[in-house]
Residue, then its C-alpha position, 0 to 999 in steps of 0.5 A: m691378133s691383138d697386141g696383147n696376144r702377140a706379146k704373150t705369144a712372143l713371151l711363150q715362144r722365148r720361154l719354149d726356146l729357153v726350155e729347149r736350150e736347157l734340154r739340149l744342154e742336159i743331153e750334151n752333159l749326159r753325153a759328155e758324162v758317158a763318154g768320159s766315164s770310161h776314161n775317168s772311172n778311177t779319177g774321181f767325180s764325173p763331169t756332171l757330178q762335179s758340176q753339182r758340187e759347184p753353184a750353177a749360173v742361172p738367170v735370177a728371173g729366168t722363169y718369169t713371164s708377164s705383160s712386160n717386154t723385158d727379160s732379166p739381163i742379170i745372170t747370177t748363181e743361186s748362192e749369190w742371189d741368196e746372199l744378196y737377197d738375204f742382205f737386202f731383206t735384213n738391212c735394206r727393205t725398211v730404209v725408205s719408210v714410204i715404200d711398202d716393206q712387204l713388197y720383198s717377201p720371200g718367195e719365187t715371185v720376187k726372185n723370178h721377177p726381172f725388175m724386182s730381182a735386178v733391183i734387189c741385186a743392185i742395191a744389196s751389191r753395193a754392200v755385199r759385192p761392191a765390185k759388181y755394183q755398176e754391173y747390176v745398176a747397168a742391168v737395171d738401166k737396161l731394163i728401164t730402157h726396154t720399157f720405153q716401148g712395147p707393153v706397159p710394165d706390170l705393177l711390181a715392175l713399176q714398184a721396182m723402178i720406184v725402189f731403184v730411183t729412190w735408192t740411187g737418187r735418180t730423181r729425174l726418172i720420177g716423171y717417167i715412172v708417174s707416166v707409167a703409173t698413169e697408164l696403169k691407172l693407179h691415180e684412178a685407184a687412189i680416187i676410187i678407194g674414197d667411195e663408200e661403196t667401193e669393195y676394197t680388194p688387195d689389188l685396188v688398195g695396193r695400186a692406190r698405195t703405190w700412187f700415194t707412195l709416188c705422191c710422197l716422193d714427189l712432195q719430198t723431191n720437188i719441195s722447191r720445184p713444181f710437182v711432177i704429178n699433175n694436180m697432186r693436191d687433189y689426191l692427197p685427202y684420199a690417202k687416209y682411206i688406205a689405212m681404213s681398208p681391211h688390207h691396211r699395212p703399217v706403211d699406210d700410216r707412214i705414207r699419211a704422216y709424210i703426206k701431212g708433214f710435207t704438205i706443210t712445206g708445200q704451202p704457197i710462200s709469199s713472194q715478198l721475201t726480199a722486203k727489208p725488213l720482212l713484212q708482218e704477213v710473211v713473218d706470220l706465215f713463217t711462224s704458223s708453218d713452223e708451228l704446224v711442223d712442231q704440231w705434226f711432230h708432237e701429234i705423231n709422237n703422241n699417237i705412235h709412241p714409241l714406234y713411229q715407223t710402225f715396224p715391228e723392230r725397235q727403231d733408231r729415233n732418227r726416223l722421226l727427227m730427220p723429216f722433222a728437222f728437214m721440214k723446219l730447215y726448209i721453211n725457216g731457211l726461206a728467210l735467207q732469200g733476199v739477203g745480200s749482205a750481213e748488213d741486211l740482217s742487222s735491222d731485221p730481227a725477225r729474219i735473223e730468228f728464222i735463219r737461226r732456227a733453220l741453222d739449228s735444224a741443219s745442225l740437228i740433221i747432221q747431229t741425228q745422223y752422226e750420233s746414230h750408230e745404225f745410220r753410220r754403219s749403213f751409210y756406205y750403201t745408203m748414201d745415195y738416199f740418205c745424203t740428200p738431207t745431209y747435203y741440204a743441211i751442209s749447203f745451207i750452213f755454207k750459204a748462211l754463215p757468211l751472212a749471219y755469223d755475227f748472230v749464230d754459233s759459227q763454231r758449233l755449226l762448222a763442227r757439225v759439217r766436220q762431223a758430216a765429213q767424217m761420216f762421208q769418209q767412213g762411208g768411202s766417199l773421200d772426195a766428198a769428205n775432203e771437199l767438206r773439210q775444205g769448205v769448213d776451212r774456207i768458211g772458218a777463215l771468212t768468219q774468223t772461226v777457229l775449231s779445236p780438235e775437241s769440237l769434232e766430238n763435242p760441238g755443243a749438242e743442243i739436243p741431249p742424246n737421251v731426247l734425240f734417240d728416245i722421243p719422250s711422251f709430252i707431258d701435256e698429252m696434247a689433244w688433237d682434233d684429228d686422231f692421226p694416225t692411230l695404231g694398236m698393233f705393236p706393243s710399247v717398248 
């Protein structure tokens, strides 16, 4: 008997054992009802009828069978599952823009899948049932460890792991997930869809889509480190084909947008950053990369106006400005490397300008988040995902100000950090908020910057709110060689 048949037989045996236990329990309940009816005929409901008035504890994934060697360890009531799933579907499914929001469609498939149901419970519980959050997270951790041996997890289990590590910030697991994706041959699907004679099946496109989602996460997570996916750049040109298939989904355009944008930040950067002043070739590289990010922003804005995220609902404008500001911060912020003291900047005006642009982008990240009502409302349960660019911006401000405070508006930048501290406090992370405020006080004393109470609400916003949250159509209607991406599925609003 093959290993696959043995696994299926074992799963079938476990399922039969479960059915047998359920039948025995029903028989015991019937016996108890019969035995108790003569004693409780005038006291109300029988035990069985009484139990029907209360939610029964059932395993969310109790009826699922697959090639995985995992069974869901999550036991929850039907009402609790409905509560968690409804919250997730309404508030969480569109948070990570490069993950297909159609993975969580209503139906028994998601509910009865060990991994996806557990992940949904874990993510939603942080907002709905915070006391059980760690319990649910531990259950997902257990499921992941069970995949280290035995049959390869199925595609939906892999996608559930992607959702989990993205939401919880457990980026070290991306390498393991990529290894599982390779065993499932998703990388081959990503290449096959580029063949003109390929028959585009829903399964093929879905497998390729999942691989390109991993590419996006690798590009973002390892922006300053070696990528996890071997020879990842060889796969990226094929991403455009998922949008050309008859099984195209809106997420495909978002994947293409992120790949195109974060490929700019992944361009080789000269190692001659320590030269004082910056060499002209380095200046040209920084300038061209920064202009490419601006072009990326204009390009997407002009071609997908105003629904950049390609979701049917009107979106908060932070969806586009966040990756835009983060990429500009990273590229221009590299100019800070090699600066050992404030004196190093005095004779290097080009470096000063790049650092100033990076600080403006860091400020824009915090401003975008702080002035978004939707972002602040959900921050307490999206923090592990959304705070990554926030911390990156704060870290750069704290690192750059002691060196560049003579050339930038220190008061405005520290006021932004104080706004970030308020966001963390409102999100329930008091330790992080206090740490940020202490950092503001420390840098303020070092740079002799005094913050007024009014600066928290009005730190000198460099981008008006009407522009920040309603990205305009650019007057020049800039024409581009490549129509990327083109959408016509949603009406303008």
